matplotlib code that plots the C-alpha trace (Angstrom):
import matplotlib.pyplot as plt

x = [68.1, 66.9, 67.1, 68.6, 71.7, 71.6, 71.8, 74.6, 77.0, 76.1, 77.3, 80.5, 81.0, 80.6, 82.0, 85.2, 84.8, 82.9, 82.3, 81.8, 79.1, 77.3, 77.3, 75.8, 73.2, 72.6, 73.6, 76.1, 79.1, 78.9, 74.9, 76.4, 79.0, 77.0, 74.3, 76.8, 78.5, 75.2, 75.0, 78.0, 77.2, 73.9, 75.5, 78.9, 81.3, 83.2, 81.7, 84.4, 88.1, 88.5, 92.5, 92.6, 92.5, 90.4, 87.9, 87.7, 85.3, 86.6, 86.0, 82.5, 81.6, 81.6, 79.1, 76.9, 77.2, 76.2, 73.3, 72.4, 72.2, 70.0, 67.3, 67.7, 67.1, 64.2, 62.6, 63.4, 61.6, 58.6, 59.1, 59.0, 56.0, 53.8, 55.1, 54.4, 51.0, 50.2, 52.2, 53.7, 57.2, 58.3, 61.6, 64.8, 65.8, 69.7, 70.9, 74.2, 75.4, 79.0, 81.4, 81.2, 77.7, 77.0, 78.3, 76.3, 73.1, 72.6, 72.4, 69.7, 66.7, 68.0, 67.4, 64.0, 62.8, 64.0, 62.3, 58.8, 59.1, 60.8, 59.2, 61.3, 65.0, 66.8, 70.3, 73.0, 76.5, 79.2, 80.1, 82.3, 80.3, 81.4, 80.7, 77.5, 76.1, 77.6, 75.5, 72.1, 72.3, 73.0, 70.5, 72.8, 71.5, 68.1, 68.8, 71.9, 72.3, 74.9, 76.2, 74.7, 77.4, 77.7, 77.3, 73.4, 71.8, 69.1, 69.1, 66.1, 67.1, 65.0, 66.3, 66.7, 68.8, 71.7, 74.4, 77.5, 80.9, 82.7, 86.7, 87.5, 91.1, 93.3, 93.9, 97.1, 96.7, 96.5, 93.3, 91.6, 91.7, 89.8, 85.7, 85.1, 87.6, 88.0, 89.7, 92.9, 93.2, 93.4, 97.5, 98.9, 100.8, 98.8, 95.2, 94.2, 91.8, 90.6, 92.1, 91.1, 88.2, 86.0, 83.5, 83.3, 87.4, 86.6, 84.0, 86.0, 89.1, 87.0, 85.4, 88.4, 91.1, 93.1, 96.4, 97.6, 98.3, 101.7, 102.7, 99.7, 99.5, 103.0, 102.2, 99.0, 97.8, 93.9, 92.2, 88.5, 87.2, 87.0, 90.7, 91.7, 89.2, 91.1, 94.4, 93.3, 92.1, 95.3, 96.9, 97.9, 96.3, 92.9, 90.3, 86.8, 83.4, 80.0, 77.3, 75.5, 78.7, 77.7, 75.2, 77.6, 80.4, 80.6, 81.2, 85.1, 84.9, 82.7, 85.0, 87.2, 84.6, 84.7, 82.2, 83.1, 82.9, 80.5, 80.2, 79.8, 80.5, 77.9, 76.4, 73.1, 72.5, 70.4, 68.1, 69.2, 67.5, 67.1, 63.9, 63.1, 62.8, 59.5, 58.5, 57.9, 55.8, 58.9, 61.3, 58.8, 58.2, 62.1, 63.1, 60.3, 62.0, 65.1, 64.0, 61.8, 65.5, 67.2, 67.9, 66.3, 69.3, 70.0, 68.3, 65.4]
y = [-9.1, -7.7, -4.3, -6.0, -7.0, -3.4, -1.7, -3.9, -3.4, 0.3, -0.2, -1.9, 1.0, 3.7, 1.8, 0.0, -2.8, -5.7, -6.3, -2.7, -2.7, -6.1, -4.5, -1.3, -3.7, -5.7, -9.0, -11.3, -10.7, -14.4, -13.4, -10.0, -11.5, -14.9, -12.2, -9.9, -13.1, -13.8, -10.6, -11.1, -14.6, -13.5, -10.4, -12.3, -9.5, -9.0, -6.1, -5.4, -6.0, -8.2, -8.3, -4.6, -2.5, -0.9, -2.8, -0.8, -1.3, -3.2, -1.2, -3.0, -2.6, 0.8, 1.0, -1.6, 1.0, 3.5, 2.4, 0.7, 4.1, 5.3, 2.3, 2.7, 6.8, 6.0, 2.6, 5.3, 7.6, 5.4, 4.3, 8.1, 8.9, 6.1, 7.0, 11.1, 9.9, 7.7, 10.6, 8.2, 8.1, 5.2, 4.2, 5.0, 8.6, 9.1, 12.7, 14.0, 16.6, 18.6, 17.0, 20.8, 20.2, 16.6, 16.2, 19.0, 18.6, 15.1, 14.1, 17.2, 15.1, 12.1, 9.2, 11.0, 10.8, 7.2, 6.4, 7.7, 7.0, 3.7, 3.1, 5.7, 4.5, 7.7, 7.2, 10.2, 10.6, 13.2, 14.7, 18.0, 20.7, 20.0, 15.8, 16.7, 19.2, 16.7, 13.3, 15.7, 16.2, 12.6, 12.1, 9.7, 11.1, 12.4, 16.0, 17.5, 19.8, 22.1, 26.1, 28.4, 29.4, 30.5, 28.0, 26.6, 28.0, 25.9, 23.7, 24.0, 25.3, 25.0, 27.5, 25.7, 28.3, 31.0, 30.1, 32.3, 31.1, 31.4, 31.1, 28.1, 30.1, 28.1, 29.5, 30.4, 32.2, 36.0, 36.2, 34.7, 37.7, 39.4, 39.5, 39.5, 38.5, 41.2, 39.8, 41.8, 39.9, 36.8, 36.9, 34.5, 31.6, 28.7, 29.1, 25.3, 25.7, 23.0, 21.9, 23.9, 22.6, 23.2, 25.6, 26.0, 27.7, 29.3, 31.5, 32.5, 32.9, 35.2, 37.1, 37.4, 38.3, 35.5, 34.8, 31.4, 29.6, 28.3, 27.6, 25.5, 24.0, 22.2, 21.2, 19.4, 19.0, 18.2, 17.5, 18.0, 20.6, 17.8, 17.5, 21.1, 21.6, 19.0, 20.9, 24.1, 22.7, 21.0, 24.6, 25.4, 27.9, 29.4, 27.7, 28.1, 25.9, 26.9, 27.9, 24.7, 23.0, 25.1, 22.6, 20.0, 21.8, 21.3, 24.4, 23.9, 24.1, 27.0, 28.9, 28.8, 30.4, 33.7, 35.1, 37.8, 41.7, 42.8, 42.2, 38.6, 36.0, 33.2, 30.4, 30.2, 26.2, 24.8, 21.5, 21.2, 19.0, 19.2, 20.9, 17.4, 16.0, 14.6, 13.9, 16.7, 15.8, 13.5, 16.7, 18.9, 17.2, 16.3, 19.8, 20.6, 18.0, 19.8, 23.3, 21.9, 20.2, 22.8, 24.9, 28.6, 30.9, 29.4, 31.6, 29.9]
z = [-38.4, -35.7, -34.2, -31.1, -33.3, -34.6, -31.1, -30.1, -32.6, -32.2, -28.7, -29.6, -31.9, -29.4, -26.4, -28.5, -26.0, -26.1, -22.0, -21.6, -24.4, -23.0, -19.8, -21.3, -22.8, -19.9, -21.5, -21.0, -23.4, -24.7, -25.6, -27.4, -29.2, -30.3, -31.6, -33.8, -35.0, -36.1, -37.8, -39.3, -40.7, -42.4, -43.7, -45.0, -43.2, -40.9, -38.8, -36.1, -36.0, -33.1, -33.2, -32.7, -29.4, -28.9, -30.9, -34.3, -37.2, -40.8, -43.7, -44.4, -41.2, -40.5, -44.1, -41.8, -38.8, -40.5, -42.1, -38.1, -37.2, -39.6, -38.9, -35.2, -35.2, -37.1, -35.0, -32.0, -33.6, -34.1, -30.6, -29.4, -31.2, -29.7, -26.0, -26.4, -27.5, -24.7, -22.6, -20.5, -18.9, -20.0, -22.7, -22.2, -21.9, -22.4, -20.8, -21.6, -18.4, -18.0, -15.6, -13.7, -13.2, -12.6, -9.1, -7.5, -9.5, -10.0, -6.3, -5.8, -8.2, -9.2, -6.8, -5.7, -9.4, -9.8, -6.3, -7.1, -11.2, -11.4, -14.9, -16.0, -17.8, -17.1, -18.1, -17.5, -18.9, -18.3, -21.4, -22.3, -24.8, -28.1, -27.3, -26.1, -28.7, -31.2, -29.7, -29.5, -33.0, -34.2, -32.1, -30.0, -26.6, -26.2, -24.3, -22.4, -19.3, -20.1, -19.7, -22.0, -24.6, -28.1, -31.1, -29.8, -32.8, -34.1, -30.3, -28.1, -25.0, -21.8, -18.8, -15.2, -13.0, -12.8, -10.7, -9.7, -9.3, -6.0, -4.9, -3.1, -0.8, 1.4, 4.6, 4.0, 0.9, 0.5, -0.2, 2.3, 4.4, 1.7, 2.5, -1.9, -4.3, -7.8, -11.0, -9.9, -7.2, -8.8, -10.0, -7.7, -9.2, -8.1, -9.4, -9.8, -13.2, -15.4, -18.9, -21.9, -23.2, -20.1, -20.4, -16.9, -17.0, -20.2, -18.7, -16.0, -17.8, -20.3, -17.1, -14.8, -17.8, -16.2, -17.7, -17.8, -15.3, -16.2, -12.9, -11.7, -15.0, -14.9, -11.0, -12.2, -15.3, -16.4, -13.0, -11.5, -9.0, -6.9, -6.7, -6.7, -4.0, -1.7, -2.5, -1.6, 1.7, 2.7, 2.4, -1.5, -4.2, -5.2, -7.3, -8.3, -7.6, -8.9, -6.4, -6.2, -4.4, -1.4, -0.2, -0.5, 2.2, 5.4, 8.0, 7.8, 3.7, 3.5, 5.4, 2.5, 0.2, -1.1, -3.1, -6.3, -6.1, -8.7, -11.3, -10.0, -12.9, -13.5, -16.0, -16.9, -16.8, -19.5, -20.4, -24.5, -27.0, -31.1, -32.6, -33.7, -29.9, -29.8, -26.1, -24.6, -22.0, -20.4, -21.0, -19.4, -16.3, -16.3, -15.7, -13.8, -11.3, -11.7, -10.8, -7.8, -6.4, -6.1, -2.8, -2.4, -2.6, -6.7, -9.2, -11.3]

ax = plt.figure().add_subplot(projection="3d")
ax.plot(x, y, z, "-o")
ax.set_aspect("equal")
plt.show()
């Protein structure tokens, strides 16, 4: 039994797919399958039911997975202790990022960071707030980049920046003629909002006292900020964007942006870890890279 085999079964358990797990572990699928098969032969149990799709652990396999997670957590802590003692930047650093943050923040710092520190193995996954908090607490990821919300008590939170929410308005919408948007102005049928569970939506609904945008919801369920922006650009309705998105807009797109009147809705973006996270040197450098990459108009 090896740590590598335990990492393979954890990858299959999380991704519920052998090919995706092999890709995540940077090995071929036959290699991953063979190593898991050897572990199953050694233990005398089937860890996964390969006949089910997506792949599911067996009852005995679930017990193996629970113990494997404990072993890998201890091994990871040991490696991190040594790496922090050396103050190196090597080793895997897994970060969760909100989908409403990632497209606008990650391009600002990630390419430059990778170019200047090729020894770093930073892995970024887009996750919702609830999933991210659970993953940090379990040790599945090392850190999370998210908007500060309630329920983060007991977590270590490093402030990164504040940003405003902005309205994005179609040219033929009545709000296009306004210089500033007030919450009372947002009464149209086509307010393109993210699905429930996104804190970006929740914060806007709370601040602007928005009633359910029922017509928009029926027209387009789920969606993303980028999708809604394309709908607005082609002449329908109003959506909302974070301030950091401005740096990616061309002049034609910036014409559709309208700020809110005071008080301006905003959010604080933080870097979250568990209190037991060891690699403080790497964490501090990562936070500094993010802050240094931000446009001057973003409040740090």
